[in-house]
PDB file of N, CA, C and O in Angstrom:
ATOM      1  N   MET A   1      22.277 125.903-206.202  1.00  0.00           N
ATOM      2  CA  MET A   1      21.628 125.872-207.435  1.00  0.00           C
ATOM      3  C   MET A   1      21.183 124.366-207.733  1.00  0.00           C
ATOM      4  O   MET A   1      21.525 123.184-207.768  1.00  0.00           O
ATOM      5  N   GLU A   2      20.029 125.422-207.946  1.00  0.00           N
ATOM      6  CA  GLU A   2      18.749 123.716-207.948  1.00  0.00           C
ATOM      7  C   GLU A   2      19.479 123.030-209.277  1.00  0.00           C
ATOM      8  O   GLU A   2      20.285 123.462-210.102  1.00  0.00           O
ATOM      9  N   GLU A   3      18.881 121.893-209.107  1.00  0.00           N
ATOM     10  CA  GLU A   3      18.926 120.763-211.115  1.00  0.00           C
ATOM     11  C   GLU A   3      18.412 121.140-211.538  1.00  0.00           C
ATOM     12  O   GLU A   3      17.709 122.027-211.053  1.00  0.00           O
ATOM     13  N   GLY A   4      18.345 120.744-212.870  1.00  0.00           N
ATOM     14  CA  GLY A   4      17.946 121.577-214.558  1.00  0.00           C
ATOM     15  C   GLY A   4      18.406 122.396-214.607  1.00  0.00           C
ATOM     16  O   GLY A   4      18.212 122.764-215.766  1.00  0.00           O
ATOM     17  N   ASP A   5      19.347 123.545-213.836  1.00  0.00           N
ATOM     18  CA  ASP A   5      19.298 125.049-214.023  1.00  0.00           C
ATOM     19  C   ASP A   5      19.765 125.306-214.662  1.00  0.00           C
ATOM     20  O   ASP A   5      20.454 126.237-214.244  1.00  0.00           O
ATOM     21  N   GLU A   6      20.145 124.946-216.579  1.00  0.00           N
ATOM     22  CA  GLU A   6      21.701 124.740-216.982  1.00  0.00           C
ATOM     23  C   GLU A   6      21.960 125.995-216.927  1.00  0.00           C
ATOM     24  O   GLU A   6      23.130 125.899-216.555  1.00  0.00           O
ATOM     25  N   GLU A   7      21.679 127.668-217.052  1.00  0.00           N
ATOM     26  CA  GLU A   7      21.731 129.226-216.930  1.00  0.00           C
ATOM     27  C   GLU A   7      22.387 128.577-215.909  1.00  0.00           C
ATOM     28  O   GLU A   7      23.513 128.103-216.056  1.00  0.00           O
ATOM     29  N   ARG A   8      21.481 128.501-214.423  1.00  0.00           N
ATOM     30  CA  ARG A   8      23.113 129.131-213.119  1.00  0.00           C
ATOM     31  C   ARG A   8      23.643 127.727-213.250  1.00  0.00           C
ATOM     32  O   ARG A   8      23.855 127.670-212.039  1.00  0.00           O
ATOM     33  N   ARG A   9      24.103 126.355-213.741  1.00  0.00           N
ATOM     34  CA  ARG A   9      25.682 125.734-214.039  1.00  0.00           C
ATOM     35  C   ARG A   9      25.879 126.489-214.245  1.00  0.00           C
ATOM     36  O   ARG A   9      25.520 127.298-213.390  1.00  0.00           O
ATOM     37  N   GLN A  10      26.597 127.108-215.462  1.00  0.00           N
ATOM     38  CA  GLN A  10      27.260 127.566-216.354  1.00  0.00           C
ATOM     39  C   GLN A  10      28.263 128.224-215.733  1.00  0.00           C
ATOM     40  O   GLN A  10      29.487 128.095-215.719  1.00  0.00           O
ATOM     41  N   GLU A  11      27.079 129.349-214.948  1.00  0.00           N
ATOM     42  CA  GLU A  11      27.598 130.716-214.367  1.00  0.00           C
ATOM     43  C   GLU A  11      28.139 129.198-213.057  1.00  0.00           C
ATOM     44  O   GLU A  11      28.869 128.488-213.748  1.00  0.00           O
ATOM     45  N   TRP A  12      28.112 129.009-212.636  1.00  0.00           N
ATOM     46  CA  TRP A  12      28.350 128.370-211.264  1.00  0.00           C
ATOM     47  C   TRP A  12      29.871 127.628-211.660  1.00  0.00           C
ATOM     48  O   TRP A  12      30.784 127.754-210.844  1.00  0.00           O
ATOM     49  N   GLU A  13      30.053 127.028-212.647  1.00  0.00           N
ATOM     50  CA  GLU A  13      30.693 127.059-213.056  1.00  0.00           C
ATOM     51  C   GLU A  13      32.077 126.914-213.776  1.00  0.00           C
ATOM     52  O   GLU A  13      32.954 126.050-213.766  1.00  0.00           O
ATOM     53  N   ASP A  14      31.930 127.984-214.337  1.00  0.00           N
ATOM     54  CA  ASP A  14      32.115 129.541-214.561  1.00  0.00           C
ATOM     55  C   ASP A  14      33.052 130.118-212.938  1.00  0.00           C
ATOM     56  O   ASP A  14      34.049 129.504-212.556  1.00  0.00           O
ATOM     57  N   VAL A  15      32.804 130.669-212.598  1.00  0.00           N
ATOM     58  CA  VAL A  15      33.408 130.646-210.577  1.00  0.00           C
ATOM     59  C   VAL A  15      33.564 129.995-210.155  1.00  0.00           C
ATOM     60  O   VAL A  15      34.165 130.237-209.108  1.00  0.00           O
ATOM     61  N   TYR A  16      33.248 128.530-210.421  1.00  0.00           N
ATOM     62  CA  TYR A  16      34.132 127.230-209.301  1.00  0.00           C
ATOM     63  C   TYR A  16      35.888 127.381-211.014  1.00  0.00           C
ATOM     64  O   TYR A  16      37.110 127.485-211.118  1.00  0.00           O
ATOM     65  N   ASP A  17      35.015 127.307-211.590  1.00  0.00           N
ATOM     66  CA  ASP A  17      37.071 127.584-212.042  1.00  0.00           C
ATOM     67  C   ASP A  17      38.179 128.557-212.360  1.00  0.00           C
ATOM     68  O   ASP A  17      39.363 128.484-212.689  1.00  0.00           O
ATOM     69  N   GLU A  18      37.015 129.789-212.047  1.00  0.00           N
ATOM     70  CA  GLU A  18      37.882 131.207-211.279  1.00  0.00           C
ATOM     71  C   GLU A  18      38.538 130.714-210.296  1.00  0.00           C
ATOM     72  O   GLU A  18      39.767 130.663-210.264  1.00  0.00           O
ATOM     73  N   VAL A  19      37.612 130.214-209.206  1.00  0.00           N
ATOM     74  CA  VAL A  19      37.283 129.593-207.722  1.00  0.00           C
ATOM     75  C   VAL A  19      39.351 129.010-207.773  1.00  0.00           C
ATOM     76  O   VAL A  19      40.304 129.636-207.308  1.00  0.00           O
ATOM     77  N   ARG A  20      39.359 127.743-208.465  1.00  0.00           N
ATOM     78  CA  ARG A  20      40.112 126.481-208.909  1.00  0.00           C
ATOM     79  C   ARG A  20      41.595 127.277-209.941  1.00  0.00           C
ATOM     80  O   ARG A  20      42.618 126.598-210.029  1.00  0.00           O
ATOM     81  N   ARG A  21      41.569 128.253-210.426  1.00  0.00           N
ATOM     82  CA  ARG A  21      42.695 129.123-210.448  1.00  0.00           C
ATOM     83  C   ARG A  21      43.254 129.406-209.891  1.00  0.00           C
ATOM     84  O   ARG A  21      44.309 128.875-209.544  1.00  0.00           O
ATOM     85  N   ARG A  22      42.704 130.566-209.488  1.00  0.00           N
ATOM     86  CA  ARG A  22      43.055 131.432-207.642  1.00  0.00           C
ATOM     87  C   ARG A  22      43.970 130.448-206.756  1.00  0.00           C
ATOM     88  O   ARG A  22      45.133 130.753-206.494  1.00  0.00           O
ATOM     89  N   MET A  23      43.251 128.981-206.208  1.00  0.00           N
ATOM     90  CA  MET A  23      43.696 129.145-205.199  1.00  0.00           C
ATOM     91  C   MET A  23      43.771 127.609-205.133  1.00  0.00           C
ATOM     92  O   MET A  23      43.252 127.170-206.159  1.00  0.00           O
ATOM     93  N   SER A  24      44.184 126.673-204.381  1.00  0.00           N
ATOM     94  CA  SER A  24      44.096 125.096-204.161  1.00  0.00           C
ATOM     95  C   SER A  24      45.014 125.124-202.681  1.00  0.00           C
ATOM     96  O   SER A  24      45.696 126.048-202.236  1.00  0.00           O
ATOM     97  N   LEU A  25      44.733 123.605-202.037  1.00  0.00           N
ATOM     98  CA  LEU A  25      44.463 123.373-201.069  1.00  0.00           C
ATOM     99  C   LEU A  25      45.854 122.173-201.158  1.00  0.00           C
ATOM    100  O   LEU A  25      46.228 121.386-202.028  1.00  0.00           O
ATOM    101  N   HIS A  26      46.513 122.651-199.296  1.00  0.00           N
ATOM    102  CA  HIS A  26      47.330 121.326-199.595  1.00  0.00           C
ATOM    103  C   HIS A  26      47.395 120.781-198.688  1.00  0.00           C
ATOM    104  O   HIS A  26      46.663 121.337-197.868  1.00  0.00           O
ATOM    105  N   ALA A  27      48.095 119.542-198.078  1.00  0.00           N
ATOM    106  CA  ALA A  27      47.932 118.809-197.296  1.00  0.00           C
ATOM    107  C   ALA A  27      49.044 118.757-196.522  1.00  0.00           C
ATOM    108  O   ALA A  27      49.272 119.901-196.915  1.00  0.00           O
ATOM    109  N   PRO A  28      50.527 118.386-195.344  1.00  0.00           N
ATOM    110  CA  PRO A  28      51.545 118.408-194.568  1.00  0.00           C
ATOM    111  C   PRO A  28      51.758 117.527-196.179  1.00  0.00           C
ATOM    112  O   PRO A  28      51.736 118.673-196.628  1.00  0.00           O
ATOM    113  N   GLY A  29      51.885 116.877-197.069  1.00  0.00           N
ATOM    114  CA  GLY A  29      52.553 116.044-197.507  1.00  0.00           C
ATOM    115  C   GLY A  29      52.306 116.669-198.768  1.00  0.00           C
ATOM    116  O   GLY A  29      52.980 116.014-199.563  1.00  0.00           O
ATOM    117  N   GLY A  30      51.695 117.601-199.409  1.00  0.00           N
ATOM    118  CA  GLY A  30      51.734 118.496-200.681  1.00  0.00           C
ATOM    119  C   GLY A  30      50.188 118.965-200.890  1.00  0.00           C
ATOM    120  O   GLY A  30      49.308 118.925-200.031  1.00  0.00           O
ATOM    121  N   PRO A  31      50.019 119.588-202.735  1.00  0.00           N
ATOM    122  CA  PRO A  31      48.389 119.443-201.973  1.00  0.00           C
ATOM    123  C   PRO A  31      48.407 118.561-202.888  1.00  0.00           C
ATOM    124  O   PRO A  31      49.113 117.793-203.543  1.00  0.00           O
ATOM    125  N   VAL A  32      46.516 119.262-202.545  1.00  0.00           N
ATOM    126  CA  VAL A  32      45.939 118.141-202.248  1.00  0.00           C
ATOM    127  C   VAL A  32      44.821 117.798-204.257  1.00  0.00           C
ATOM    128  O   VAL A  32      44.564 118.674-205.082  1.00  0.00           O
ATOM    129  N   PRO A  33      44.532 116.557-204.338  1.00  0.00           N
ATOM    130  CA  PRO A  33      44.665 116.308-206.197  1.00  0.00           C
ATOM    131  C   PRO A  33      43.310 117.465-206.646  1.00  0.00           C
ATOM    132  O   PRO A  33      43.372 118.327-207.523  1.00  0.00           O
ATOM    133  N   GLU A  34      41.785 117.062-205.479  1.00  0.00           N
ATOM    134  CA  GLU A  34      40.891 117.786-205.450  1.00  0.00           C
ATOM    135  C   GLU A  34      40.275 118.474-204.011  1.00  0.00           C
ATOM    136  O   GLU A  34      40.352 118.173-202.820  1.00  0.00           O
ATOM    137  N   PHE A  35      39.614 119.579-204.801  1.00  0.00           N
ATOM    138  CA  PHE A  35      38.687 119.760-203.320  1.00  0.00           C
ATOM    139  C   PHE A  35      37.728 120.546-204.344  1.00  0.00           C
ATOM    140  O   PHE A  35      37.707 120.943-205.508  1.00  0.00           O
ATOM    141  N   LEU A  36      36.743 120.511-202.869  1.00  0.00           N
ATOM    142  CA  LEU A  36      35.577 121.081-203.539  1.00  0.00           C
ATOM    143  C   LEU A  36      35.611 122.352-201.753  1.00  0.00           C
ATOM    144  O   LEU A  36      36.048 122.065-200.639  1.00  0.00           O
ATOM    145  N   LEU A  37      35.166 123.251-202.087  1.00  0.00           N
ATOM    146  CA  LEU A  37      34.623 124.866-200.924  1.00  0.00           C
ATOM    147  C   LEU A  37      33.258 125.461-201.501  1.00  0.00           C
ATOM    148  O   LEU A  37      32.755 125.864-202.549  1.00  0.00           O
ATOM    149  N   HIS A  38      32.966 125.250-200.079  1.00  0.00           N
ATOM    150  CA  HIS A  38      31.907 125.386-200.236  1.00  0.00           C
ATOM    151  C   HIS A  38      31.664 126.633-198.652  1.00  0.00           C
ATOM    152  O   HIS A  38      32.006 126.639-197.469  1.00  0.00           O
ATOM    153  N   ILE A  39      30.648 127.796-199.872  1.00  0.00           N
ATOM    154  CA  ILE A  39      29.885 128.730-198.757  1.00  0.00           C
ATOM    155  C   ILE A  39      29.209 128.903-198.837  1.00  0.00           C
ATOM    156  O   ILE A  39      28.726 129.216-199.925  1.00  0.00           O
ATOM    157  N   GLU A  40      28.642 128.860-197.877  1.00  0.00           N
ATOM    158  CA  GLU A  40      26.937 129.406-197.587  1.00  0.00           C
ATOM    159  C   GLU A  40      26.922 131.289-196.839  1.00  0.00           C
ATOM    160  O   GLU A  40      27.570 131.256-195.792  1.00  0.00           O
ATOM    161  N   GLY A  41      26.677 131.955-196.967  1.00  0.00           N
ATOM    162  CA  GLY A  41      26.625 133.460-196.294  1.00  0.00           C
ATOM    163  C   GLY A  41      28.194 133.867-195.419  1.00  0.00           C
ATOM    164  O   GLY A  41      29.131 134.190-196.149  1.00  0.00           O
ATOM    165  N   ASP A  42      28.361 133.849-194.368  1.00  0.00           N
ATOM    166  CA  ASP A  42      30.246 134.291-194.284  1.00  0.00           C
ATOM    167  C   ASP A  42      30.581 133.104-193.409  1.00  0.00           C
ATOM    168  O   ASP A  42      31.023 133.367-192.291  1.00  0.00           O
ATOM    169  N   ARG A  43      30.424 131.724-193.783  1.00  0.00           N
ATOM    170  CA  ARG A  43      30.639 130.706-193.159  1.00  0.00           C
ATOM    171  C   ARG A  43      31.130 130.025-194.156  1.00  0.00           C
ATOM    172  O   ARG A  43      30.670 130.328-195.256  1.00  0.00           O
ATOM    173  N   ALA A  44      32.315 128.784-194.110  1.00  0.00           N
ATOM    174  CA  ALA A  44      33.008 128.183-195.473  1.00  0.00           C
ATOM    175  C   ALA A  44      34.351 126.644-195.554  1.00  0.00           C
ATOM    176  O   ALA A  44      35.570 126.538-195.417  1.00  0.00           O
ATOM    177  N   TRP A  45      33.946 126.321-195.658  1.00  0.00           N
ATOM    178  CA  TRP A  45      34.450 124.714-195.435  1.00  0.00           C
ATOM    179  C   TRP A  45      35.204 123.641-197.093  1.00  0.00           C
ATOM    180  O   TRP A  45      34.921 123.489-198.281  1.00  0.00           O
ATOM    181  N   PHE A  46      35.510 123.503-196.801  1.00  0.00           N
ATOM    182  CA  PHE A  46      35.514 122.217-197.873  1.00  0.00           C
ATOM    183  C   PHE A  46      35.356 120.854-197.529  1.00  0.00           C
ATOM    184  O   PHE A  46      35.093 120.454-196.395  1.00  0.00           O
ATOM    185  N   ARG A  47      35.561 119.989-198.759  1.00  0.00           N
ATOM    186  CA  ARG A  47      35.832 119.175-198.480  1.00  0.00           C
ATOM    187  C   ARG A  47      37.481 118.671-199.478  1.00  0.00           C
ATOM    188  O   ARG A  47      38.056 119.473-200.214  1.00  0.00           O
ATOM    189  N   TRP A  48      37.907 117.384-199.274  1.00  0.00           N
ATOM    190  CA  TRP A  48      39.041 117.363-200.292  1.00  0.00           C
ATOM    191  C   TRP A  48      39.250 115.626-201.239  1.00  0.00           C
ATOM    192  O   TRP A  48      38.314 114.833-201.135  1.00  0.00           O
ATOM    193  N   SER A  49      40.068 115.358-201.794  1.00  0.00           N
ATOM    194  CA  SER A  49      39.781 113.869-202.067  1.00  0.00           C
ATOM    195  C   SER A  49      41.772 113.523-202.197  1.00  0.00           C
ATOM    196  O   SER A  49      42.706 114.306-202.028  1.00  0.00           O
ATOM    197  N   ASP A  50      41.769 112.385-202.475  1.00  0.00           N
ATOM    198  CA  ASP A  50      43.406 112.248-202.183  1.00  0.00           C
ATOM    199  C   ASP A  50      43.327 111.821-204.044  1.00  0.00           C
ATOM    200  O   ASP A  50      44.324 111.247-204.483  1.00  0.00           O
ATOM    201  N   GLU A  51      42.468 112.037-204.780  1.00  0.00           N
ATOM    202  CA  GLU A  51      42.145 111.080-205.958  1.00  0.00           C
ATOM    203  C   GLU A  51      41.755 112.509-206.749  1.00  0.00           C
ATOM    204  O   GLU A  51      41.699 113.594-206.169  1.00  0.00           O
ATOM    205  N   PRO A  52      41.494 112.310-208.196  1.00  0.00           N
ATOM    206  CA  PRO A  52      40.935 113.392-208.522  1.00  0.00           C
ATOM    207  C   PRO A  52      39.687 112.882-209.134  1.00  0.00           C
ATOM    208  O   PRO A  52      39.540 111.725-209.527  1.00  0.00           O
ATOM    209  N   PHE A  53      38.851 113.764-209.187  1.00  0.00           N
ATOM    210  CA  PHE A  53      36.984 113.584-209.054  1.00  0.00           C
ATOM    211  C   PHE A  53      36.696 112.759-210.191  1.00  0.00           C
ATOM    212  O   PHE A  53      37.385 113.226-211.098  1.00  0.00           O
ATOM    213  N   ALA A  54      36.170 111.970-210.540  1.00  0.00           N
ATOM    214  CA  ALA A  54      35.610 111.788-211.511  1.00  0.00           C
ATOM    215  C   ALA A  54      35.101 112.605-212.663  1.00  0.00           C
ATOM    216  O   ALA A  54      34.023 113.113-212.355  1.00  0.00           O
ATOM    217  N   GLN A  55      35.551 112.968-214.083  1.00  0.00           N
ATOM    218  CA  GLN A  55      34.832 113.921-214.623  1.00  0.00           C
ATOM    219  C   GLN A  55      34.114 113.216-215.464  1.00  0.00           C
ATOM    220  O   GLN A  55      34.681 112.524-216.309  1.00  0.00           O
ATOM    221  N   GLU A  56      31.978 113.305-215.325  1.00  0.00           N
ATOM    222  CA  GLU A  56      30.913 113.443-216.618  1.00  0.00           C
ATOM    223  C   GLU A  56      31.146 113.719-217.625  1.00  0.00           C
ATOM    224  O   GLU A  56      32.006 114.539-217.946  1.00  0.00           O
ATOM    225  N   ALA A  57      30.274 112.962-218.530  1.00  0.00           N
ATOM    226  CA  ALA A  57      30.122 112.864-219.204  1.00  0.00           C
ATOM    227  C   ALA A  57      29.245 114.620-219.621  1.00  0.00           C
ATOM    228  O   ALA A  57      28.372 115.129-218.919  1.00  0.00           O
ATOM    229  N   PRO A  58      29.866 115.272-221.037  1.00  0.00           N
ATOM    230  CA  PRO A  58      28.699 115.780-221.755  1.00  0.00           C
ATOM    231  C   PRO A  58      27.818 115.445-221.955  1.00  0.00           C
ATOM    232  O   PRO A  58      27.827 114.522-222.770  1.00  0.00           O
ATOM    233  N   GLU A  59      26.237 115.936-221.353  1.00  0.00           N
ATOM    234  CA  GLU A  59      25.611 116.070-221.485  1.00  0.00           C
ATOM    235  C   GLU A  59      25.485 115.951-223.596  1.00  0.00           C
ATOM    236  O   GLU A  59      26.525 116.010-224.253  1.00  0.00           O
ATOM    237  N   ASP A  60      23.969 115.776-224.360  1.00  0.00           N
ATOM    238  CA  ASP A  60      24.015 116.413-225.587  1.00  0.00           C
ATOM    239  C   ASP A  60      22.713 117.098-225.323  1.00  0.00           C
ATOM    240  O   ASP A  60      22.234 117.860-226.163  1.00  0.00           O
TER     241      ASP A  60
END
């Protein structure tokens, strides 16, 4: 996604919301608060955080 491409950004956010609705990431101690799933071609990897990600303020 290119920066500043609001149409694609909304499309990405819709897909991201659907992925988050359907899956979760669990560590040995239980579910992690936040994770990002990266998919490129036939490869996938993730980053996770012990704390919820900061929410960006909506742009006017």
